[in-house]
C-alpha positions in Angstrom: 58.5 98.1 84.2 56.5 97.0 81.1 53.5 98.2 79.2 51.2 96.5 81.8 52.9 98.0 84.8 51.1 101.0 86.3 53.2 104.1 85.9 54.6 105.3 89.2 53.7 108.7 90.5 55.7 111.8 89.5 56.4 115.1 91.2 54.2 118.1 90.2 55.2 120.0 87.1 56.0 123.7 87.6 57.7 126.5 85.7 61.5 126.9 85.9 61.4 129.9 88.3 59.3 128.0 90.8 61.5 124.9 90.5 64.7 127.0 91.0 63.2 128.5 94.2 62.4 125.0 95.6 65.8 123.7 94.6 67.6 126.7 96.3 65.7 126.1 99.5 66.8 122.5 99.5 70.4 123.5 98.7 70.5 125.5 101.9 69.7 122.3 103.9 72.2 120.3 101.9 75.0 122.8 102.7 74.1 122.6 106.4 74.2 118.8 106.2 77.7 119.0 104.6 78.9 121.4 107.3 77.6 119.1 110.0 79.4 116.2 108.3 82.6 118.2 108.4 82.0 118.9 112.1 81.5 115.2 112.9 84.7 114.4 110.9 86.6 116.9 113.0 85.3 115.3 116.2 86.3 111.9 114.8 89.8 113.1 114.3 89.9 114.0 118.0 88.8 110.6 119.4 91.3 108.8 121.6 92.7 105.5 120.3 93.3 102.0 121.7 96.4 99.9 121.1 96.1 96.7 119.2 98.6 93.8 119.5 100.7 94.4 116.4 101.7 90.7 116.4 98.2 89.5 115.7 98.4 87.3 112.6 96.1 87.0 109.6 96.6 84.9 106.5 97.7 86.3 103.1 98.9 84.8 99.8 102.3 84.0 101.4 100.9 82.6 104.6 100.6 84.2 108.0 101.5 87.9 108.4 101.1 90.3 111.2 98.6 93.2 111.1 101.6 95.5 111.1 102.7 93.9 107.8 99.3 94.8 106.3 100.1 98.5 106.5 102.6 97.9 103.6 104.8 100.6 105.1 102.1 103.2 105.1 101.0 105.2 108.2 97.3 104.3 108.2 95.2 101.2 107.4 91.5 100.8 106.6 90.3 97.2 107.0 86.9 96.0 105.8 85.8 92.8 107.7 84.0 90.8 105.0 81.6 88.2 106.2 81.9 84.6 105.1 79.4 81.7 105.1 81.4 78.5 105.6 80.7 75.7 103.1 78.4 77.9 100.9 78.8 78.4 97.2 79.7 81.8 95.6 76.1 82.4 94.9 75.2 82.1 98.6 77.9 84.3 100.0 77.0 87.6 101.8 75.2 89.8 99.4 75.7 92.9 101.6 79.5 92.5 101.9 79.7 91.8 98.2 77.7 94.9 97.4 79.9 97.2 99.6 83.3 95.7 99.0 82.9 95.3 95.2 82.6 99.1 94.9 86.0 99.8 96.3 88.1 99.9 93.2 90.8 102.5 92.5 93.1 102.6 95.5 95.8 105.0 94.2 94.0 108.0 95.7 93.8 106.2 99.0 97.5 105.4 98.9 98.3 109.0 98.0 97.3 109.9 101.6 99.6 107.3 103.1 96.7 104.8 103.7 96.4 101.2 102.8 93.0 99.5 102.2 92.6 95.8 102.7 89.9 93.2 103.2 89.9 91.0 106.3 87.7 88.1 105.3 86.2 85.9 108.0 86.6 82.8 105.9 89.5 80.6 104.9 92.0 82.2 102.6 92.0 79.7 99.7 88.3 79.8 99.3 87.8 83.5 99.8 90.6 84.6 97.6 88.9 82.8 94.8 85.8 84.7 95.5 87.7 88.0 95.3 89.2 87.0 92.0 85.8 85.9 90.7 84.5 89.4 91.5 87.4 90.9 89.6 88.7 92.8 92.7 92.4 93.4 93.3 92.6 94.9 96.8 94.9 93.2 99.3 92.9 90.3 100.7 93.5 88.3 103.9 91.8 85.7 106.0 90.9 86.8 109.5 89.2 83.5 110.2 91.1 83.0 113.5 91.9 86.5 114.5 88.6 88.4 113.8 87.3 87.8 117.4 90.5 89.3 118.8 90.6 92.2 116.4 86.9 93.0 116.9 87.0 92.6 120.7 83.9 93.8 122.4 81.8 93.8 119.1 79.8 91.3 117.2 82.6 90.0 115.1 80.3 88.1 112.8 78.9 91.3 111.3 80.7 93.5 108.8 82.8 96.3 110.1 85.0 99.0 108.6 88.0 99.6 111.0 90.6 102.3 110.9 94.1 102.0 112.2 97.2 104.1 112.6 100.7 103.0 113.4 103.5 104.7 115.4 106.6 102.8 114.4 105.9 99.2 115.3 102.9 99.9 117.5 99.4 99.7 116.0 96.3 101.6 117.3 92.6 101.4 116.4 91.2 105.0 115.9 87.7 104.4 114.7 85.3 101.8 113.5 81.8 101.7 112.0 79.2 99.1 111.0 75.7 98.8 109.8 74.7 101.9 107.7 78.1 103.4 108.6 79.7 101.4 105.8 77.5 103.1 103.2 80.5 105.4 102.6 82.0 102.5 100.6 79.1 102.4 98.1 78.6 105.4 95.8 75.7 103.6 94.3 73.6 104.5 97.4 74.4 108.2 97.1 73.4 108.1 93.5 70.2 106.4 94.3 69.4 108.9 97.0 69.7 111.7 94.5 67.1 110.3 92.1 63.5 111.2 92.4 62.5 107.7 93.6 65.5 107.2 96.0 66.4 103.7 97.0 62.8 102.5 96.5 62.7 100.9 99.9 59.8 100.9 102.2 61.6 102.6 105.2 62.2 105.8 103.2 60.0 108.8 103.7 58.6 109.2 100.2 55.4 110.8 98.8 52.3 108.6 98.3 52.5 106.5 95.1 56.3 106.4 94.9 57.6 103.0 93.9 59.0 101.0 96.8 59.2 97.4 95.6 62.3 96.5 97.6 60.8 96.5 101.0 63.4 96.7 103.7 67.2 97.0 103.1 67.7 94.0 105.3 65.9 91.8 102.7 68.6 90.0 100.8 66.7 90.4 97.6 67.6 94.1 97.7 71.1 93.1 96.7 70.3 89.9 94.7 68.9 89.0 91.3 67.9 85.5 90.3 69.5 83.9 93.3 72.8 85.7 93.2 74.4 88.9 94.4 73.7 91.3 91.5 77.3 92.0 90.8 77.8 88.3 90.0 76.0 88.3 86.7 78.4 90.3 84.6 81.2 88.0 85.8 79.2 84.9 85.0 78.4 86.3 81.5 82.1 87.0 81.0 82.9 83.4 81.7 84.5 83.9 85.2 84.6 80.7 87.3 82.9 81.0 90.6 84.2 77.7 91.9 85.5 78.2 95.5 86.6 74.6 96.3 
C-alpha cells in the first residue's frame, strides 16, 4: 500500500467487553475444531497400511540407496515428493513446492519421535541438490526421478505429496499420504495468515465486503512469486547465493 492506495475496510470498533464476548464465542468453535482434529488424527492412526517394496532405489549424495536406507535407522519416515520442471532454471522451479518445503527447518524435534524427514525430488539429483543448497535447506534430499511412479502407485505422481511410512525390521509400509491442501501442515505461514484480520487475502476466502483480496486464487503462481521468482529466492539472491543448477 502507498498514500494513493485506498485504505482497506476494517472491522467495527467496539468496547472491550463486547469484543471479549465475541472472542469467547469464537473460542468455543475453535476448541471444537481442535477436538475434531484430534478425532481425525485418532482415526488416521487406525488406518490399515500397505507394504512397499523396501528395495526400491532412489538417488542420494552417495548414489543409489534403498527406501529402507532413507529411514536412517529410525522407525518412521516422512517423505515430501517435491515437483521438478526439467530443464528449467531455479527461478522457474515449482513455486508451491518451494513454498512448502522451504518452511521445514528444525528437524531435531521430528527425530526425537523416531521419525526421519526427507525430500524425494522428482528431478535429477545433481541439479536438484543445487536447488536445495541455494535455498539454504539441509534436510536429507534424494532424487526419485525414476522411482516416483512406483512409490506413488495409483496417484498422480507428478503432483506434490506428503507420504508417511513405518518400518517393521526390513519391511516398509505406507500408512498415510496427503496432497493438495493437505500439505498445508508443512507451512506455518498459512496458519499465521489465517489468524490475521485479512486472512490469506485470496478470492476464494469467505471475507466481509471490502476486505483486500489481491491474490485471486491460490492456484495462481503469483501467490507464491515476486518479480518472476518464488518469494523465498530473493533473500538468497541478495545474500549472494548462486542459483546455477547446471
